[in-house]
C-alpha positions in Angstrom: 65.0 -26.4 13.5 64.9 -24.1 10.5 66.3 -25.7 7.3 69.8 -24.6 6.4 70.2 -22.2 3.5 72.0 -23.7 0.5 75.5 -22.4 0.0 75.6 -19.4 -2.3 71.8 -18.7 -2.0 70.4 -15.6 -0.4 67.7 -15.8 2.3 64.3 -14.8 1.0 64.2 -11.4 2.8 67.7 -10.5 1.5 66.6 -11.4 -2.0 63.5 -9.2 -1.7 65.6 -6.3 -0.3 68.1 -6.6 -3.1 65.3 -6.5 -5.8 63.8 -3.5 -4.0 67.1 -1.6 -4.0 67.7 -2.4 -7.6 64.2 -1.1 -8.5 64.7 2.1 -6.4 68.0 2.8 -8.2 66.4 2.3 -11.6 63.5 4.6 -10.7 65.9 7.2 -9.5 67.3 7.4 -13.0 64.0 8.0 -14.7 61.0 10.3 -13.9 58.2 9.1 -11.7 54.7 10.4 -11.7 51.7 9.7 -9.5 48.1 9.8 -10.6 47.9 13.4 -9.3 50.2 14.5 -12.1 48.1 13.4 -15.0 47.3 16.1 -17.5 45.4 16.5 -20.8 46.7 19.4 -22.8 49.7 21.8 -23.3 49.4 25.5 -22.9 51.8 27.7 -24.9 51.8 30.9 -22.9 53.2 34.1 -24.4 53.4 37.4 -22.5 53.8 41.0 -23.5 57.0 42.4 -21.8 55.7 46.0 -21.2 52.8 44.6 -19.3 55.0 42.2 -17.4 57.1 45.1 -16.3 54.0 47.0 -15.2 52.8 44.0 -13.3 55.9 43.7 -11.2 56.8 47.4 -11.4 60.4 46.5 -12.1 62.2 45.2 -15.2 65.6 44.6 -16.7 64.5 46.0 -20.0 61.4 46.2 -22.3 61.1 44.3 -25.5 58.7 45.1 -28.4 57.7 41.6 -29.3 55.8 38.8 -27.6 58.0 36.3 -25.7 57.6 32.9 -24.3 56.4 32.6 -20.7 56.2 28.8 -20.8 54.8 25.6 -22.2 52.6 24.3 -19.4 50.8 21.0 -19.0 47.4 21.7 -17.5 46.6 20.4 -14.0 50.2 19.3 -13.2 53.1 21.1 -11.6 56.5 20.1 -9.9 56.2 16.5 -11.0 59.8 15.4 -10.3 61.9 17.5 -7.9 64.8 15.2 -8.3 65.2 15.9 -12.0 67.6 18.8 -11.9 68.0 21.5 -14.5 71.4 21.7 -16.2 72.1 24.6 -18.6 74.6 22.7 -20.6 71.9 20.4 -21.9 70.3 23.2 -23.9 73.6 24.9 -25.0 72.6 24.4 -28.6 69.4 26.4 -28.0 70.8 29.3 -26.1 70.8 31.8 -28.9 67.1 31.4 -29.5 66.3 31.0 -25.8 67.9 34.4 -25.1 65.9 36.0 -27.9 62.5 34.3 -27.6 62.4 33.2 -24.0 64.1 35.9 -22.0 63.7 36.7 -18.4 62.7 40.4 -18.6 62.4 40.7 -14.8 65.6 39.4 -13.3 68.9 40.6 -14.6 71.6 37.9 -15.1 74.2 37.0 -17.6 72.4 34.0 -19.1 68.9 34.4 -17.5 68.9 30.7 -16.7 67.0 31.0 -13.4 63.8 31.6 -15.3 64.4 28.5 -17.5 65.2 26.5 -14.4 61.9 27.5 -12.8 60.0 26.6 -15.9 61.7 23.2 -16.2 61.2 22.4 -12.5 57.5 23.5 -12.4 56.3 22.5 -15.9 59.0 20.7 -17.9 59.2 17.7 -15.5 55.5 17.2 -16.0 55.5 17.7 -19.8 58.2 14.9 -19.9 55.4 12.3 -19.7 55.3 12.7 -23.5 58.2 11.1 -25.3 58.6 14.2 -27.6 59.3 16.3 -24.4 61.1 13.9 -22.2 64.4 15.8 -21.9 65.4 19.4 -21.3 66.6 19.7 -24.9 63.3 18.3 -26.3 61.1 20.3 -23.9 62.8 23.7 -24.6 63.4 22.9 -28.3 59.7 22.0 -28.9 58.6 25.1 -27.0 60.7 27.2 -29.4 59.3 25.3 -32.4 55.7 25.9 -31.3 56.4 29.6 -30.6 57.8 30.0 -34.1 54.9 28.0 -35.6 52.3 30.3 -34.0 54.2 33.4 -35.0 51.9 35.5 -32.8 53.7 38.8 -33.4 53.1 38.6 -37.2 49.6 37.4 -36.8 48.6 40.4 -34.8 50.3 42.8 -37.2 48.6 41.1 -40.2 45.3 42.4 -38.7 46.7 45.8 -38.0 46.8 45.1 -34.3 50.0 46.7 -32.8 50.9 48.5 -29.6 49.1 51.8 -29.3 48.1 54.5 -26.9 44.6 54.1 -28.3 42.4 51.3 -27.0 41.2 48.2 -28.8 38.3 45.9 -28.0 39.0 42.5 -26.6 37.0 41.1 -29.5 39.6 42.5 -31.9 42.2 40.1 -30.5 39.9 37.2 -30.0 38.4 37.3 -33.5 41.8 37.7 -35.2 43.4 34.8 -33.3 40.4 32.5 -33.7 40.3 33.3 -37.5 44.0 32.4 -38.0 44.4 29.5 -35.5 40.9 28.0 -35.7 40.7 27.7 -31.9 39.6 30.0 -29.1 42.6 31.4 -27.2 42.7 32.5 -23.6 43.6 36.2 -23.3 44.7 37.7 -19.9 44.9 41.2 -18.7 45.9 43.3 -15.7 42.8 44.9 -14.2 42.8 48.7 -14.1 44.3 50.3 -11.1 43.1 53.5 -9.5 43.3 56.2 -12.0 43.4 53.8 -15.0 40.5 53.6 -17.4 40.8 50.1 -18.9 42.4 46.7 -18.5 45.9 46.1 -19.9 46.7 43.2 -22.3 49.3 41.0 -20.8 49.3 37.3 -21.8 47.9 35.0 -24.5 47.5 31.3 -24.2 47.0 28.9 -27.1 46.6 25.2 -26.4 47.8 22.0 -28.0 46.8 18.3 -27.7 49.0 16.2 -25.5 50.1 13.5 -27.9 50.3 15.1 -31.4 50.6 18.9 -30.7 47.5 19.9 -32.7 45.9 23.2 -31.7 42.8 22.9 -29.6 40.5 25.2 -27.6 42.0 26.0 -24.2 38.6 25.6 -22.5 36.0 23.1 -23.7 32.3 23.5 -22.9 31.6 22.2 -19.4 35.3 21.9 -18.5 35.8 22.6 -14.8 38.5 24.6 -13.2 40.7 22.9 -10.6 40.3 23.9 -7.0 43.6 25.7 -7.2 42.5 27.7 -10.2 39.2 28.6 -8.5 41.1 29.8 -5.5 43.4 31.9 -7.7 40.4 33.5 -9.4 38.7 34.2 -6.1 41.7 36.1 -4.8 43.1 37.4 -8.0 41.1 40.6 -8.1 42.8 41.9 -5.0 46.3 41.3 -6.4 48.4 42.8 -9.2 48.3 39.7 -11.5 46.9 38.5 -14.8 43.2 37.7 -15.0 41.1 36.5 -17.9 40.2 39.7 -19.8 36.7 41.1 -19.6 34.8 42.0 -22.8 35.3 45.6 -23.6 38.1 48.1 -24.2 41.7 46.9 -23.8 45.1 48.7 -23.7 47.9 47.2 -25.7 50.8 49.3 -24.3 53.8 50.3 -26.4 57.2 49.6 -24.8 58.2 52.6 -22.7 61.2 53.4 -24.8 59.1 53.6 -28.0 55.9 55.2 -26.7 54.7 58.1 -28.8 
């Protein structure tokens, strides 16, 4: 005969179940990551609105300054689908968000769908770092890095501004490397039929994971992920950004200011 359970005590399996439920509830309140979501650097990605509009062939409007595309951990996406985006958590940042991180493609009153997408895909992964472990921290730090880089002013300092005349890719790479001390990743739209040259669209500058120091986006011998390789293999057949080739490059003025 099995021994009687002492009054007030829980059977062993019930105790284990209770602890399991408590742990599940606790984990539901904080982000979880598996080994597949580990990452090494942050990519501050800025895009040029006139080229974005050209890429999608549709835009709400065109802006004449570089804007934030996102702050992306490398090699990690969609880390915690249960961590929902809430606009009210960044209410104190909305003025700057609307100026420096606008959704130039999709019209809406607050453009929050773009921010939701960036949080779901990238912010929930960046939150592994304490300095980015909330919506307000993630978007606030992104704005800080954008202002710190001041890409618009850096290009103007070297006389590089939108023009109907062509630049060389080296003009951009050399200017940015001289100011930032690291090698950026510069992306373009490939020329379509009837076009002469590639069109500048996006610039990536990378930061270390823990202390937000600038670093090269690609180190010697660094391998692309299988997903990145697949994108490069198919990219030439699609209308999307690719790493620019050496040679001439078009830095298009906004349509409303072209002259």
